[in-house]
C-alpha positions in Angstrom: 9.6 -20.6 11.2 9.1 -16.9 10.2 11.2 -14.3 11.9 8.8 -12.3 14.1 11.1 -9.2 13.8 10.6 -8.9 10.1 7.7 -6.8 8.8 4.9 -8.5 6.9 4.8 -7.2 3.3 1.5 -6.3 1.8 0.3 -5.0 -1.5 -2.7 -3.0 -2.5 -4.6 -3.5 -5.8 -6.4 -0.4 -7.0 -4.5 2.2 -5.1 -5.1 5.5 -6.8 -3.2 8.8 -6.3 -6.4 10.7 -6.8 -8.2 9.1 -3.8 -10.6 6.2 -3.4 -11.3 3.6 -0.8 -7.8 2.1 -0.8 -6.0 5.4 -0.4 -8.6 6.8 2.1 -9.3 3.8 4.2 -7.1 0.7 3.6 -3.7 2.5 3.4 -4.2 4.5 6.7 -5.4 1.4 8.5 -2.5 -0.7 7.3 0.0 2.1 8.2 -1.4 2.1 11.8 -0.5 -1.6 12.3 2.9 -2.3 13.8 4.9 -4.8 11.6 3.1 -4.1 8.3 5.1 -2.7 5.4 3.6 -1.6 2.0 5.7 -3.3 -0.6 3.6 -3.3 -3.8 0.7 -1.6 -5.4 -1.3 -2.1 -8.6 -3.3 0.5 -10.6 -5.0 0.7 -13.9 -1.9 2.1 -15.6 1.8 2.4 -15.0 1.5 6.2 -14.8 -1.2 5.9 -12.2 0.8 3.4 -10.2 3.8 5.7 -10.2 1.7 8.6 -9.1 0.2 6.6 -6.3 3.6 5.4 -5.2 4.9 8.9 -5.1 2.0 10.0 -3.0 2.5 7.2 -0.5 
């Protein structure tokens, strides 16, 4: 049985450091939920993913 004290890890595909739906809507919504932890993100390039990670 999963431990209810551990956060649920989520990832976002398409998170951009320059804006967009994921950054403007999905990320704030997930951040508002208790027990959710952003663990991964995917972007169109490594540089974009690093920039988005730094912005989060």
